[in-house]
Backbone as a chain_set.jsonl record, in Angstrom:
{"seq": "MNNADIADTLAAGQGLSKADARKAVDAVFAAIADAAARGEEVSLNGFGKFKIKDSPAREGRNPATGATIQIAASKKLSFTAAKAVKDRLNG", "coords": {"N": [[-59.763, 7.684, 87.236], [-60.306, 5.792, 84.236], [-60.735, 3.445, 81.292], [-61.783, 4.699, 79.587], [-60.984, 7.722, 80.011], [-58.686, 7.903, 80.024], [-58.088, 7.156, 77.511], [-59.316, 9.176, 76.321], [-57.947, 11.371, 77.196], [-55.586, 11.02, 75.73], [-56.418, 11.2, 73.122], [-57.232, 13.901, 72.986], [-54.595, 15.267, 73.445], [-52.838, 13.895, 71.542], [-53.973, 14.449, 69.25], [-55.559, 12.328, 68.421], [-58.449, 10.831, 67.103], [-61.114, 9.793, 69.051], [-61.682, 6.747, 69.264], [-59.203, 5.92, 67.835], [-58.07, 6.163, 69.534], [-59.259, 4.835, 71.928], [-58.878, 2.344, 70.603], [-55.724, 2.271, 71.285], [-55.356, 2.721, 73.844], [-57.039, 0.066, 74.951], [-55.065, -1.401, 73.339], [-52.893, -1.371, 74.512], [-53.326, -2.194, 77.276], [-54.014, -4.743, 77.168], [-51.38, -5.871, 75.897], [-50.054, -6.038, 77.795], [-51.276, -7.886, 80.071], [-51.285, -9.856, 78.356], [-48.294, -10.332, 78.334], [-48.017, -10.936, 80.96], [-49.588, -13.019, 81.524], [-48.015, -15.166, 80.472], [-46.119, -15.044, 81.953], [-44.315, -13.219, 81.911], [-41.771, -9.979, 82.733], [-43.213, -7.14, 83.109], [-41.838, -4.262, 81.814], [-42.031, -0.655, 82.62], [-40.019, 2.251, 81.72], [-39.873, 4.906, 83.813], [-42.142, 4.901, 84.817], [-43.217, 2.076, 86.069], [-42.873, -1.274, 87.301], [-44.881, -4.459, 86.324], [-45.571, -7.272, 87.643], [-45.231, -11.05, 87.931], [-46.536, -12.714, 91.073], [-46.321, -15.804, 93.025], [-48.449, -17.339, 94.802], [-48.42, -19.444, 97.551], [-50.669, -22.701, 97.987], [-53.21, -22.403, 100.995], [-54.053, -22.566, 104.562], [-57.288, -21.532, 105.515], [-59.583, -19.72, 107.047], [-63.437, -19.824, 106.925], [-65.232, -17.053, 107.23], [-67.514, -16.448, 108.511], [-68.681, -19.073, 109.007], [-66.505, -20.343, 110.434], [-65.366, -22.29, 109.895], [-62.674, -24.312, 108.587], [-60.783, -23.726, 105.731], [-59.391, -25.318, 102.053], [-57.424, -23.332, 100.677], [-56.37, -22.521, 97.666], [-53.114, -22.543, 95.524], [-52.007, -19.633, 93.745], [-51.544, -16.973, 91.067], [-50.768, -13.664, 91.662], [-50.614, -10.48, 89.903], [-48.208, -7.697, 90.812], [-48.046, -4.678, 90.869], [-44.998, -2.543, 90.906], [-44.172, 0.939, 91.188], [-42.031, 3.019, 89.701], [-39.018, 4.991, 90.798], [-39.281, 7.695, 89.653], [-42.15, 8.249, 89.83], [-42.87, 7.908, 92.136], [-41.763, 10.014, 93.275], [-43.201, 12.112, 92.036], [-45.835, 11.373, 93.541], [-44.664, 11.559, 96.226], [-44.569, 14.397, 96.33]], "CA": [[-59.829, 7.349, 86.249], [-60.834, 4.387, 84.028], [-60.011, 3.408, 80.318], [-62.41, 6.172, 78.731], [-60.593, 8.615, 80.235], [-57.2, 7.71, 79.503], [-58.308, 7.322, 75.914], [-59.631, 10.65, 75.928], [-56.967, 12.159, 77.112], [-54.814, 10.624, 74.918], [-57.022, 11.462, 72.247], [-56.821, 14.994, 73.067], [-53.225, 15.468, 73.478], [-52.102, 13.312, 70.165], [-54.864, 14.8, 68.065], [-56.488, 11.314, 67.67], [-59.857, 10.35, 67.228], [-61.366, 8.851, 70.436], [-62.11, 5.714, 68.973], [-58.1, 5.556, 67.723], [-57.51, 6.423, 71.168], [-59.363, 3.672, 72.832], [-58.442, 0.971, 70.448], [-54.835, 2.004, 71.365], [-55.559, 2.07, 75.041], [-57.106, -1.428, 75.02], [-54.257, -3.001, 73.167], [-51.424, -1.38, 75.374], [-53.569, -3.138, 78.461], [-53.778, -6.652, 76.324], [-50.164, -6.315, 75.739], [-49.801, -5.712, 79.6], [-52.138, -9.001, 80.012], [-50.642, -11.238, 77.748], [-47.321, -10.732, 78.781], [-48.142, -11.327, 82.314], [-50.099, -14.38, 81.375], [-46.814, -15.344, 80.06], [-45.212, -15.175, 83.141], [-42.667, -12.386, 81.801], [-42.093, -9.179, 83.785], [-43.278, -5.674, 82.422], [-40.966, -3.05, 82.741], [-42.236, 0.821, 81.793], [-39.186, 3.014, 82.034], [-39.985, 6.091, 84.577], [-43.634, 4.447, 85.668], [-42.499, 1.184, 86.836], [-42.794, -2.845, 86.678], [-45.846, -5.334, 86.545], [-43.864, -8.866, 87.903], [-46.228, -12.038, 88.573], [-45.914, -13.681, 92.16], [-47.054, -17.08, 93.137], [-48.935, -17.291, 96.236], [-49.014, -20.955, 97.635], [-51.803, -22.756, 98.901], [-52.562, -22.21, 102.272], [-55.766, -22.832, 104.61], [-58.009, -20.126, 105.95], [-61.122, -19.526, 107.323], [-64.541, -19.112, 106.489], [-65.827, -16.115, 108.384], [-69.216, -16.561, 108.731], [-68.699, -20.549, 110.23], [-65.456, -20.398, 111.271], [-64.69, -23.657, 108.926], [-61.202, -24.446, 108.187], [-61.211, -24.127, 104.479], [-58.458, -24.595, 102.043], [-56.914, -22.08, 99.374], [-55.888, -22.69, 96.367], [-52.263, -21.409, 94.922], [-52.638, -18.98, 92.849], [-50.475, -16.457, 90.563], [-51.001, -12.514, 91.461], [-50.149, -9.371, 89.412], [-48.766, -6.98, 91.611], [-47.14, -3.305, 90.603], [-44.186, -1.737, 91.522], [-43.865, 2.326, 91.163], [-40.926, 3.79, 89.663], [-38.759, 6.014, 91.255], [-39.934, 9.127, 89.173], [-43.881, 8.198, 90.389], [-43.154, 7.713, 93.71], [-41.706, 11.115, 93.795], [-44.624, 12.692, 92.443], [-46.59, 11.188, 94.567], [-44.479, 12.405, 97.493], [-44.36, 16.018, 96.294]], "C": [[-60.11, 5.816, 85.131], [-60.374, 4.268, 82.375], [-60.061, 4.341, 79.134], [-61.539, 7.417, 78.666], [-59.247, 9.019, 79.979], [-57.175, 7.921, 78.151], [-58.892, 8.789, 75.779], [-58.753, 11.673, 76.355], [-55.522, 12.054, 76.142], [-54.901, 11.401, 72.902], [-56.716, 13.319, 72.121], [-55.357, 15.377, 72.991], [-52.298, 14.93, 72.507], [-53.157, 14.015, 69.256], [-55.33, 13.47, 67.438], [-57.62, 11.592, 68.029], [-59.929, 9.604, 68.639], [-61.943, 7.765, 70.825], [-60.743, 5.186, 69.059], [-57.579, 5.292, 68.995], [-57.55, 5.111, 72.075], [-58.742, 2.429, 72.35], [-56.669, 1.128, 71.183], [-54.537, 1.702, 72.835], [-55.649, 0.204, 75.355], [-55.681, -2.005, 74.631], [-53.26, -2.689, 73.987], [-51.7, -2.644, 76.78], [-53.636, -4.616, 77.793], [-52.433, -6.664, 76.334], [-49.781, -6.747, 77.115], [-50.473, -7.284, 80.106], [-51.639, -9.664, 79.42], [-49.285, -10.777, 78.145], [-47.18, -10.897, 80.181], [-48.735, -13.052, 82.307], [-48.782, -15.748, 81.363], [-45.896, -15.92, 81.008], [-44.092, -13.943, 83.076], [-42.806, -11.057, 82.547], [-42.74, -7.826, 82.481], [-42.782, -4.534, 82.435], [-41.091, -1.545, 81.932], [-41.407, 1.569, 82.412], [-40.443, 4.403, 82.725], [-41.813, 5.739, 84.718], [-43.101, 3.377, 86.604], [-42.921, -0.236, 86.299], [-43.991, -3.246, 87.06], [-44.854, -6.752, 86.851], [-45.577, -9.855, 88.312], [-45.706, -12.54, 89.66], [-46.755, -14.861, 92.268], [-46.915, -17.115, 94.625], [-49.594, -18.862, 96.5], [-50.046, -21.2, 98.198], [-51.565, -22.977, 100.36], [-53.896, -22.47, 103.046], [-55.735, -21.702, 105.668], [-59.16, -20.422, 106.839], [-62.163, -19.048, 106.921], [-65.175, -18.107, 107.892], [-67.191, -16.025, 108.822], [-69.193, -17.851, 109.495], [-67.49, -20.748, 110.666], [-64.721, -21.349, 110.757], [-63.382, -23.466, 108.883], [-61.417, -24.691, 106.716], [-59.613, -24.121, 103.784], [-58.418, -23.97, 100.669], [-56.376, -22.275, 98.644], [-54.842, -22.106, 96.32], [-52.978, -20.758, 93.62], [-51.474, -17.812, 92.034], [-50.985, -15.159, 90.78], [-49.819, -11.718, 90.41], [-49.772, -8.38, 90.327], [-47.281, -5.69, 90.444], [-46.278, -2.939, 91.417], [-43.571, -0.262, 91.028], [-42.358, 2.763, 90.664], [-40.409, 4.702, 90.762], [-38.832, 7.371, 91.078], [-41.773, 9.264, 89.807], [-43.832, 8.419, 91.806], [-42.935, 9.283, 94.282], [-42.549, 12.086, 93.42], [-45.299, 12.723, 93.322], [-46.005, 12.021, 95.967], [-44.104, 13.665, 97.645], [-42.832, 16.202, 95.921]], "O": [[-60.009, 4.737, 85.716], [-59.525, 5.116, 82.1], [-59.271, 4.691, 78.257], [-61.337, 8.062, 77.637], [-58.794, 10.145, 79.776], [-56.407, 8.716, 77.608], [-58.646, 9.358, 74.716], [-58.83, 12.804, 75.876], [-54.662, 12.918, 75.969], [-54.124, 11.797, 72.034], [-56.048, 13.83, 71.222], [-55.194, 16.051, 71.974], [-51.128, 15.312, 72.486], [-52.702, 13.954, 68.114], [-55.499, 13.364, 66.224], [-57.956, 12.336, 68.951], [-59.017, 8.985, 69.189], [-62.491, 7.498, 71.895], [-60.521, 4.292, 69.876], [-56.83, 4.396, 69.383], [-56.656, 4.512, 72.671], [-58.214, 1.591, 73.081], [-56.264, 0.064, 71.651], [-53.777, 0.804, 73.197], [-54.807, -0.596, 75.761], [-55.126, -2.865, 75.316], [-52.572, -3.648, 74.336], [-50.941, -3.516, 77.203], [-53.037, -5.531, 78.358], [-52.051, -7.687, 76.903], [-49.215, -7.811, 77.368], [-49.576, -7.825, 80.753], [-51.307, -10.593, 80.157], [-49.367, -11.702, 78.953], [-46.02, -11.009, 80.576], [-48.317, -13.997, 82.975], [-48.697, -16.807, 81.985], [-45.161, -16.905, 80.933], [-43.226, -13.73, 83.924], [-43.914, -10.871, 83.049], [-42.606, -7.82, 81.257], [-43.328, -3.683, 83.136], [-40.464, -1.27, 80.909], [-41.657, 1.795, 83.596], [-41.525, 4.713, 82.225], [-42.58, 6.7, 84.671], [-42.623, 3.641, 87.708], [-43.258, -0.417, 85.129], [-44.468, -2.668, 88.037], [-43.765, -7.082, 86.382], [-46.631, -9.43, 88.785], [-44.529, -12.894, 89.599], [-47.822, -14.929, 91.657], [-45.957, -17.008, 95.39], [-50.614, -19.379, 96.045], [-50.592, -20.346, 98.896], [-50.57, -23.41, 100.942], [-54.898, -22.606, 102.344], [-54.849, -21.173, 106.339], [-59.444, -21.559, 107.215], [-62.139, -17.89, 106.504], [-65.44, -18.394, 109.06], [-67.615, -15.236, 109.667], [-69.663, -17.816, 110.632], [-67.486, -21.603, 111.552], [-63.521, -21.412, 111.022], [-62.947, -22.352, 109.172], [-62.09, -25.654, 106.348], [-58.699, -23.462, 104.281], [-59.243, -24.108, 99.766], [-55.221, -22.194, 99.061], [-54.896, -21.019, 96.895], [-53.907, -21.07, 92.876], [-50.365, -17.871, 92.566], [-51.97, -15.072, 90.047], [-48.667, -12.073, 90.159], [-50.749, -7.898, 90.901], [-46.271, -5.862, 89.76], [-46.538, -2.925, 92.62], [-42.473, -0.301, 90.473], [-41.518, 2.782, 91.564], [-41.196, 5.166, 91.588], [-38.568, 8.192, 91.956], [-42.363, 10.3, 90.112], [-44.655, 9.028, 92.489], [-43.52, 9.785, 95.242], [-42.79, 12.977, 94.234], [-45.541, 13.73, 93.987], [-46.64, 12.855, 96.612], [-43.519, 14.141, 98.618], [-42.354, 17.331, 95.815]]}, "num_chains": 1, "name": "protein.A"}
């Protein structure tokens, strides 16, 4: 499922035009991305949490040459599903 599929489902379920539904879906994902960029945790009741995790700098290896390389520190966006979602997935 992609953004267009979510927008189509939203449009059909809520009586919206596909264009309005697509704008709403894009706005929700933009809001989540903006909050994550500010370092905020996004919690959606009954769905889950988006959190920022710091990945420290570390040494790695180039798989083609075997040479040691330095991997820079970065931030990762992680998602933890809510219990309701986990229960739905596992029957």
